[in-house]
C-alpha positions as CSV (number, residue, x, y, z in Angstrom):
1,M,-87.3,63.5,-193.3
2,M,-84.5,66.0,-192.9
3,V,-83.3,65.5,-189.3
4,V,-81.1,68.6,-189.3
5,Q,-83.7,70.8,-191.0
6,A,-86.9,69.1,-189.9
7,G,-88.9,72.3,-189.5
8,A,-88.5,73.3,-193.1
9,G,-89.4,69.8,-194.2
10,R,-92.8,69.9,-192.5
11,Q,-93.6,73.3,-194.1
12,H,-94.4,71.7,-197.4
13,G,-97.1,69.5,-196.0
14,V,-98.6,72.5,-194.2
15,F,-98.7,74.5,-197.4
16,V,-100.6,71.6,-199.1
17,I,-103.1,71.5,-196.2
18,E,-103.6,75.2,-196.4
19,R,-104.2,75.2,-200.1
20,L,-106.6,72.2,-200.0
21,L,-108.6,73.7,-197.2
22,D,-108.3,77.3,-198.5
23,I,-106.9,78.5,-195.2
24,E,-105.8,82.2,-195.2
25,V,-102.5,82.7,-193.2
26,P,-102.0,86.0,-191.5
27,E,-99.1,88.1,-192.8
28,R,-97.2,88.1,-189.5
29,A,-97.3,84.3,-189.4
30,K,-95.9,84.2,-193.0
31,V,-93.0,86.4,-191.9
32,I,-92.4,84.3,-188.8
33,R,-92.3,81.2,-190.9
34,V,-89.7,82.7,-193.2
35,L,-87.6,83.8,-190.2
36,M,-87.7,80.4,-188.5
37,T,-87.1,78.5,-191.8
38,E,-84.1,80.7,-192.7
39,L,-82.6,80.3,-189.2
40,N,-83.1,76.5,-189.6
41,R,-81.4,76.6,-193.0
42,I,-78.4,78.6,-191.5
43,S,-78.3,76.0,-188.7
44,S,-78.1,73.1,-191.1
45,H,-75.4,74.9,-193.2
46,L,-73.4,75.3,-190.0
47,V,-73.6,71.6,-189.4
48,A,-72.4,71.0,-193.0
49,L,-69.6,73.4,-192.7
50,A,-68.5,72.1,-189.4
51,T,-68.5,68.5,-190.4
52,N,-66.8,69.2,-193.7
53,G,-64.1,71.2,-191.9
54,M,-63.6,68.3,-189.6
55,D,-63.2,66.0,-192.6
56,I,-60.3,68.0,-193.9
57,G,-58.6,68.1,-190.5
58,A,-59.9,71.4,-189.3
59,L,-61.2,70.2,-185.9
60,S,-61.7,73.8,-184.7
61,M,-64.1,74.4,-187.6
62,M,-66.3,71.7,-186.1
63,I,-66.2,73.3,-182.7
64,Y,-67.0,76.8,-184.0
65,G,-69.7,75.6,-186.3
66,F,-71.6,73.7,-183.6
67,R,-71.0,76.5,-181.1
68,D,-72.6,79.0,-183.5
69,R,-75.4,76.6,-184.2
70,E,-76.2,76.4,-180.5
71,M,-77.3,80.0,-180.6
72,I,-80.0,79.2,-183.2
73,L,-81.1,76.1,-181.3
74,N,-81.4,78.1,-178.1
75,F,-83.6,80.6,-179.9
76,F,-85.8,77.7,-181.2
77,E,-86.1,76.4,-177.7
78,K,-87.0,79.9,-176.4
79,T,-89.6,80.2,-179.1
80,S,-91.2,76.8,-179.4
81,G,-90.1,74.9,-176.4
82,L,-88.0,72.4,-178.4
83,R,-84.5,72.7,-179.9
84,M,-85.0,70.3,-182.8
85,N,-87.9,68.7,-184.6
86,N,-90.3,71.3,-183.2
87,N,-93.9,71.4,-184.4
88,Y,-93.9,75.2,-184.8
89,I,-95.2,75.7,-188.3
90,R,-98.9,74.6,-188.4
91,P,-101.8,75.0,-190.8
92,G,-103.1,78.5,-190.5
93,G,-99.9,80.0,-189.0
94,V,-97.5,79.1,-186.3
95,A,-97.9,77.5,-182.8
96,V,-97.2,80.7,-180.8
97,D,-96.0,84.2,-181.4
98,L,-92.3,85.1,-181.1
99,P,-91.1,85.7,-177.5
100,D,-90.3,89.2,-176.1
101,G,-86.9,90.3,-177.1
102,W,-86.7,88.1,-180.2
103,E,-85.2,91.0,-182.3
104,E,-82.1,91.2,-180.1
105,D,-81.8,87.4,-180.1
106,V,-81.9,87.2,-183.9
107,A,-79.5,90.2,-184.3
108,E,-77.1,88.4,-182.0
109,I,-77.4,85.1,-184.0
110,L,-76.9,86.8,-187.3
111,D,-73.9,88.8,-186.1
112,V,-71.8,85.7,-185.4
113,P,-72.0,83.6,-188.7
114,V,-71.4,86.6,-191.0
115,G,-68.2,87.7,-189.3
116,T,-66.7,84.4,-188.0
117,V,-67.9,81.5,-190.2
118,R,-67.0,83.2,-193.4
119,T,-63.5,84.0,-192.1
120,R,-63.1,80.5,-190.8
121,M,-64.3,78.9,-194.1
122,F,-61.8,81.1,-196.0
123,H,-59.0,79.6,-193.9
124,A,-60.4,76.1,-194.2
125,R,-60.6,76.4,-197.9
126,K,-56.9,77.6,-198.0
127,K,-56.0,74.6,-195.9
128,L,-57.9,72.2,-198.2
129,Q,-56.2,73.7,-201.2
130,A,-52.8,73.3,-199.6
131,K,-53.5,69.6,-198.7
132,L,-54.8,68.8,-202.2
133,G,-51.8,70.6,-203.7
134,A,-49.4,68.6,-201.5
135,M,-51.1,65.4,-202.7
136,G,-50.8,66.5,-206.3
137,I,-54.6,66.6,-206.8
138,A,-55.0,70.3,-207.3
139,G,-52.9,73.5,-207.2
140,G,-52.3,75.0,-203.8
């Protein structure tokens, strides 16, 4: 089981159950599933970027990555009651509808990674290239 992206891992089993039992899922539930799964994917990518940044000596990358991930986990908690390993996607739809003000929450979440993580990763890549170049492994 994927610990960092557990919600998306459960989705496959739910799809199998729905297909076997011929359960029709409402369109809104399908859209909510995609939203939650994509936010979960972004969250897991932030963990990967943060830990990889830490591996090359960019400790601040870890701090920024986990800070930005917290926004997503806070939204998950507001939506489903749990931050990780939530049982939100269920056969026939989702456990509960999205909370009031979810549009603003998602807009705030998406505003951070696009502007800051991409810039930070550019600098981390440059730092990695410089370190590898200094070690004679690759050009800096």
